[in-house]
N, C-alpha and C positions, 0 to 999 in steps of 0.2 A: 780374191781373200777365206779363207774359212773365218770360224767360227760365232758362239750363239748370242754376243755382246758387241755386232760390232757395233748399235746406232750408239755406244758407250764407246766407240774408237775412242784414242788421244790423238790428238798432236804428237806426241811423244812412243804413241803404241803404232801408227801409220809409221812415220819416218822410221823403225825400228825394221819394220815391217819390208818397207822396202831395200834394206838395206843387205835383208835378208834376201828380197827378190836376186838385188841384182848380182849375188852371186851367180845365178842360173838362169838370166835373164836378160840380153840387156837392149832390149826395143828402150823408147823412153815411155816414158813413168804420167804420165799427164791427168793430174791430179781433177775431179770434182767434186760437190758439195754431193752428190746423192745418184742412190742408184741410177735414179728415173732420168739424172744428164748421160750415164750409162749407158744408158738403154741407147738414148738416143745418138748419143758423140758411135755407138759401137756400130750401127748403119751406114758412117761412112767415114769412115779412122780407119788404114792403113792398118787394120792389126803384126802384120810381119811387120812392121817397123817400130808399134808405139800402144797399148794396153792401158785405157780411161782404170782409171784409178776412183771409185767413190773415200770420199773421208768423214763421211757423217755427219757433213755444217761447214758456214764457213769458217767455225772456231779453230779446231780440230785443222781444218785447209789450212787458212794465217801461219800456226804454231808449229803445224808439220814444215810445211815455207819456209820462217822463218832459219830454218833449221838447215835448210834446200841451201839459202843461197848464203847462212850465213859458213857453214863447213863446203862451198861451194861444189855441192855435190853433183853431179855430171850427167844431165840428159833424163831431170824431172821440170813440166812446164802443170800450170795451168790454168782447165776454159773454169773463168768462176763467174758467182752472176754480179751481177755491178749494184745491187741492192742504192745503196746513197753514192757507190764513189761520184767525186765530182759537186756535189749537195753536202753536203757532209764530211766533214778527217777521218783523217784514224784508218782507214783503208789501207790494207798493204800492196805496194806496186813497185816492180820489178817488172822489165821485159822479157823471165819469162811466165810473165804471169797477162793473160785478157780477158777482155771483161764483153759480159753479156752486153747485144745493144738496147736495150732494153733490163726491168726490174731482174730478170732471172730469165731463163730460155724456157718454164713458159710461154708466157708472155714472150718473146718474141719467136714463137710458133704459130703464136694464137696472129698476131699484127703481121705474118707469111700472106703474100698473096695469095686470093683462092681456097685455102690452108679450111677455113672456117664455112666457109659461102659453105662447100662440096659437102662438110657432115652436117650442115643445115639441110642441106637437099638427100641426103639417107637417110635422117634422125627424121624427117621430117614430112614424108613424100605424100603422106596423105593426111598431112594439114591444109595443104594448099602455101606451099613451100614451095619457088620458083628458083630458080636462078636467075636471075639480071632482072629478077621483076621489079614493081616498085619494095622498096621495104625490104627486099630482099637480097640486094650487094653486098659489096664484102662491107664498101665505105660506111652504108647503113648497120650492118652486121654488130663492125666495131663501135661505131660511133655510141649505140647503144648502151651494147658494153662496157663504153668509159665511165660512163654516164652515173651505173650501178658502183663498179670497182673502186673509180677513182677515191669518193670521200671518202674509204675505209682506209686507200695509200696513206691518202694525207695527211690519218691521226693515228697510223703506223710510220710515218714523216717523224709528225709533233713526237711520237712517242720515243722514236732514238734521239731525237736531236735533244729533248728536254729531258732525257730518263724518267719518263714519267712509266713505265714496266703496266703498259694498257696491255689488258690482254686478246689480242686481235687473232689469235690462232683460230682456226672450224670456225668460222667467225660466220655467224648464223643469216646471212646475208637477206634470206627470203622474210625473213623477218620487219626487216625492215624500209622495202621496197615498195611504195603504193599501188595504185592505179596503172599509175601515167607507166607505170616505170625507171621512176628516180628513183633515190634516196631518199627517205623522211629523217633530215638532221639531225630532229630533237632525239627520235623513236633510235635512230644508229647510237649515240653520246649516248641516252639511258643505258640502252644494252649493254654497249663499251663498260659503262661506270662498272655494271653490274655484274659486269663478267670476272671484274679487275679489285682482288685481291687487300687491302693497303692501298689507296686511296693518296695521290701526292695530289691531286688536284680536287678542288670541288666544282659542280658542273657549270658554274655560270663562266666558271674561270677557263676551264676544256672550252664551254661553248664559243670566249670572243678569242680564245690560241688559234681557234679550226678555225673560224670567217677571217681572223688576217694573215693565215697560212693562202690563205684560198686567194686575196687580191694579189698575189705575189710572182703565181702560181702561172706556167702557158705553156706546158708543157703536158699536157692530162695524161699524155697516154706514158710517159716517163715515171708516172707513178703508182702506175698499173700493175698489180702485182695476180701471176701467171696465175692460182687459183681460185685469188679471186672473178678473174675474168670467164673462168672457169664455170665457178657457183651460173655468174652475171648470164651467160649464155644458155646451161638450162635452163635458168627462169624464163627468160628472155620463148626459148623454144617451149614450154608448154607452157605459156601465156598465150602466143601468139599463133602456135601450130598445132598445139599439143602434143608438142614433141618430153618421152615419159621418157630423160636419163639423165642418171647423176653426176657431177662433178667430179667426180675420179673416172667412170666414166669415158666422161668429153675430156680428160687430161687425157689419159691414158688411148686414148681414138685418132687425138690429136699428133700427137708426138707419132704412130707408129701413121700418118695419114702424109708427115712429111715430106717433100720431095726432095731431088739434090736441086734441083734450081731452085729450090726457096733458100736452103743450105747453102748453096755459094754465096746466094745475096747476104747469110750475114757477116757480121765483121768477125767473128774469130772464124773463121771458114780465110778470110785472107791472115786475119795478123796470126794466127800459128802457123802458118804457113812458111811466117823469117823467121821459125824457130832452124827452120834445117837451109835456109840458103845456102849457096853453097857444095853440102852435099848432093849423095844419091841419094837418098834414105826421102823418103813422105811422110808426112803426116798422114793429107785424105789421101783413098781407095778414089776419087773421086774428082 
């Protein structure tokens, strides 16, 4: 899909583009939220039969899909981030839409078996990291990173739930992580409010709301965004094994490292196959 303003693509723009493409392309269109998602799915999709297509955001994806559903536009599906599906109302639900197991596709990759463990082995070979050694297992990597990413995820959740508009984009996670590789909550809340224009909540009220949310959350992994986990991993390997790699490189490396076995374990793999049951076409080539 061409153009110089793709990041500003609206749902109507995407819908019009799909109609135009359909005139000479009979493949399934699989809408995803961004180009990073396209890069992952392109590796596993059967491109003879389907083409992953970036909507440049969930809002535009939803707007396009609402028109697809209303007009019964055949052969258009979607793989979208789970975000707060099942936790907050308002997400679009339809048999043509499947959601990731965790917050987003990057978090699914993070939790895939061995992916980040292998990356740590590669990036920290000279820093003492050894696969399977104490402190170096996938479980230990995951739990340490979750402890860093989870509190930001809680803030994202209550900001969305309560309409607070907290500025958590590109959050400077390293500024609120203590020597014990845990988030200093007071620093987290202070930095969050300092980055947010026109605060809709007082600091003491945000603290109360935050701690009340903690009491009812059982699955911490469900609240962790992939980008926050990548930042946490970057901080972890730098402090513990002298690994020097930024979060963006971590994410790109993880996307390219996910293997067929782990991809098949994701629910998007099995759920998307249901779209073409009874057909001689396939969504995946693996």
